[in-house]
C-alpha positions in Angstrom: 50.1 0.8 -5.8 51.7 -2.3 -4.7 55.3 -2.8 -4.6 56.2 -4.3 -8.3 57.2 -7.5 -8.7 60.8 -7.4 -10.3 62.4 -10.8 -11.9 65.6 -10.4 -13.8 66.7 -12.7 -16.8 69.7 -14.8 -15.9 71.4 -14.4 -19.2 71.6 -11.0 -19.0 74.4 -11.2 -16.2 77.0 -13.4 -18.4 77.9 -15.4 -15.3 77.8 -18.9 -14.6 74.5 -19.8 -14.0 75.1 -20.3 -10.0 77.4 -17.2 -9.8 74.1 -15.8 -11.6 71.7 -16.4 -8.7 74.0 -15.2 -6.5 74.2 -11.7 -8.4 70.0 -11.9 -9.7 69.6 -11.4 -5.5 72.5 -8.9 -4.7 70.6 -6.7 -7.0 67.5 -6.9 -5.5 65.4 -9.0 -7.7 62.8 -11.5 -6.1 62.5 -13.7 -9.2 64.5 -14.9 -11.9 63.7 -15.8 -15.8 65.5 -19.4 -16.9 66.8 -19.5 -20.0 65.5 -23.5 -21.1 67.9 -23.4 -24.0 71.2 -22.4 -22.6 71.0 -21.9 -18.2 68.9 -25.5 -18.0 67.6 -27.7 -20.5 64.5 -29.6 -19.8 66.3 -32.7 -21.1 69.0 -32.4 -19.1 67.6 -31.7 -15.4 67.1 -34.5 -13.1 64.4 -34.5 -10.1 67.5 -34.3 -7.9 68.5 -31.0 -9.0 65.1 -29.7 -9.7 65.4 -30.1 -5.6 68.6 -28.6 -5.0 67.7 -26.0 -7.3 64.6 -25.0 -5.4 66.2 -24.8 -2.4 68.9 -22.8 -3.6 66.3 -20.1 -4.9 64.6 -21.0 -1.4 68.2 -19.9 0.8 68.1 -16.7 -1.7 64.9 -15.7 -1.4 64.1 -15.7 -5.4 61.7 -17.3 -7.0 61.0 -18.4 -11.1 59.4 -15.5 -12.7 59.4 -17.4 -16.2 61.3 -20.0 -18.3 62.2 -18.8 -21.5 62.1 -21.1 -24.4 63.2 -19.2 -27.8 62.7 -21.8 -30.7 64.7 -21.0 -33.8 61.5 -20.9 -35.7 57.7 -19.9 -34.7 54.9 -22.3 -35.0 54.3 -21.0 -38.6 57.4 -22.2 -39.5 56.2 -25.9 -41.1 59.4 -27.7 -40.9 60.4 -29.7 -38.5 57.0 -28.0 -36.7 56.5 -31.2 -34.7 59.8 -31.6 -33.1 59.4 -27.7 -31.9 55.9 -28.5 -30.4 57.4 -31.2 -28.3 60.3 -29.1 -27.2 58.2 -26.3 -25.8 55.9 -29.3 -24.1 59.4 -30.2 -22.1 60.0 -26.8 -21.4 56.1 -26.5 -19.7 56.9 -29.6 -17.9 60.3 -28.0 -16.7 58.2 -25.2 -15.6 56.4 -26.4 -13.2 58.6 -28.6 -11.7 60.2 -26.2 -10.7 57.5 -24.3 -9.2 56.7 -21.7 -12.5 53.7 -21.3 -14.7 55.0 -19.8 -17.5 56.9 -20.1 -20.4 57.7 -17.3 -22.8 58.6 -17.5 -26.6 57.9 -15.7 -29.7 55.7 -17.9 -31.3 56.0 -16.5 -34.9 55.1 -14.1 -37.5 51.2 -13.5 -37.2 50.1 -13.7 -41.0 47.4 -10.6 -41.4 45.6 -13.1 -44.0 43.4 -15.0 -41.4 42.9 -17.8 -44.3 46.3 -17.9 -45.0 47.9 -21.9 -44.4 50.1 -20.4 -42.1 47.6 -18.4 -39.9 45.4 -22.1 -39.7 48.5 -23.6 -38.6 49.7 -21.3 -36.4 46.0 -21.3 -34.3 46.2 -24.9 -34.3 49.1 -25.2 -32.8 48.4 -22.9 -30.2 45.3 -24.4 -29.2 47.5 -27.8 -28.4 49.9 -25.8 -26.6 47.2 -24.1 -24.7 45.3 -27.3 -23.5 48.6 -28.6 -22.9 49.3 -25.9 -20.5 46.1 -26.6 -18.5 47.0 -30.0 -18.3 50.8 -29.6 -16.8 50.3 -26.3 -15.0 52.0 -24.0 -17.0 51.2 -21.9 -19.8 52.9 -20.6 -23.0 53.2 -16.6 -23.1 53.1 -15.2 -26.9 55.9 -12.3 -26.9 54.8 -9.2 -28.6 56.6 -7.8 -31.2 56.6 -9.4 -34.6 53.2 -7.8 -36.2 50.5 -5.3 -34.4 49.1 -6.0 -31.0 46.0 -6.1 -32.6 46.6 -9.0 -35.0 48.2 -11.4 -31.7 44.5 -10.5 -29.9 42.5 -11.3 -32.3 44.5 -14.3 -33.2 44.5 -15.6 -29.6 40.9 -14.7 -29.1 40.0 -17.4 -32.1 39.5 -20.2 -30.0 37.7 -19.8 -26.6 39.5 -22.3 -25.1 42.8 -21.4 -26.4 45.1 -20.8 -23.0 48.0 -19.2 -24.2 48.8 -15.7 -22.4 51.1 -13.0 -23.1 54.3 -11.5 -22.2 54.2 -7.8 -23.2 57.6 -6.6 -24.2 57.2 -2.5 -25.3 60.7 -2.5 -26.6 60.0 -5.0 -29.2 57.2 -3.3 -30.6 59.6 -0.3 -31.2 61.7 -1.9 -32.6 59.6 -3.1 -35.1 57.4 -0.2 -35.3 54.4 -0.6 -33.6 52.4 1.3 -31.4 52.8 0.2 -27.4 49.9 2.1 -25.9 47.0 0.8 -28.1 49.1 -3.0 -28.1 48.7 -2.8 -24.4 44.8 -1.9 -24.5 44.4 -4.4 -26.6 46.1 -7.2 -24.9 45.0 -7.0 -21.3 42.8 -9.7 -20.5 45.8 -12.0 -21.6 48.5 -10.5 -20.0 51.2 -13.0 -17.7 54.6 -11.0 -18.0 55.9 -7.4 -18.5 59.5 -7.5 -20.7 60.5 -4.5 -19.6 62.2 -3.7 -22.4 63.1 -0.1 -24.2 64.0 0.9 -27.6 64.2 3.9 -29.6 63.3 4.7 -33.8 66.9 5.7 -35.8 64.9 7.9 -38.4 68.7 7.9 -39.6 68.7 4.5 -40.4 65.3 3.3 -40.7 65.2 1.0 -37.9 64.6 0.7 -34.0 67.6 0.4 -31.2 67.6 -0.9 -28.0 68.4 1.5 -25.3 69.4 0.7 -21.4 65.6 1.0 -19.6 64.2 4.5 -19.5 66.3 6.3 -22.2 63.7 5.0 -25.0 60.3 6.0 -26.1 58.6 3.5 -23.8 56.3 5.2 -21.1 56.3 3.3 -18.5 55.1 5.9 -16.4 52.1 5.4 -18.6 52.5 1.7 -18.6 52.1 1.3 -14.9 49.0 3.4 -14.7 47.3 1.2 -17.3 48.4 -1.9 -15.9 47.4 -0.2 -12.3 43.8 0.1 -13.4 43.6 -3.6 -15.0 45.0 -4.8 -11.5 48.0 -6.5 -13.0 50.1 -8.1 -10.6 52.5 -10.0 -12.2 56.2 -10.0 -13.0 58.0 -7.3 -14.6 61.6 -8.6 -16.0 64.2 -6.5 -16.1 67.3 -7.4 -18.8 68.5 -9.5 -21.5 71.7 -11.1 -22.5 74.9 -8.9 -22.5 73.4 -6.0 -20.6 75.8 -6.6 -17.3 74.8 -6.1 -13.8 75.1 -2.4 -13.8 72.7 -1.9 -16.3 70.5 -4.8 -14.8 70.9 -3.3 -11.3 70.3 0.0 -13.2 66.7 -1.0 -15.2 65.5 -2.4 -11.3 66.1 1.1 -9.4 64.2 2.9 -12.9 61.1 1.0 -12.1 61.2 1.2 -8.6 61.7 4.7 -8.7 58.4 4.7 -10.5 
């Protein structure tokens, strides 16, 4: 199996942006995930800043695996929908300018009723964003976790021209009580990114709890095996806000040991 392509989410270090880039390189990552709401805002990055960042990344032997653009509400939520869609498109443009072709967001809860207005609205917005992505050179990836993966797969399959990928997050699925293995199977064809998070179900509290990578019930050896069978060659993103350098480094080493 080829060496895993491991990226880190910069906000996991809790450091200023430039310092976090150096830390990412020091822990052995080969790419970073940038937060377009907190690290770099699409409305603020100039051509000069873009060139400087790309040079800094090149000097550190880093790439950008993905741009995370977490909207406050999903695309199923009607109030201020146009503003969220326009902001997402701006993040997609920025990603391409930075040499990245993927923007990650949680798209909103996919309703079970395919005829519901929220479902139809979600499908319409994703079709628009998918087509826009082919125009600007950076696509949207829907992060898993808010519904069973089968339901997300059905939504994305509604439109053959819906060029929207998937960011597979097993930790999110476990937190919400959904099956990881079945989800991976039905989304393989659209997989653009793996968000390497882990979790357990706390039966006493009746909810899921995030835990360090490798300490939960996400079966990463099995996940990697399935991905190798499907010839997945994209990024595994380690870390989330608040983890700290030690936890990120441990997560990277865990994946490499597999």
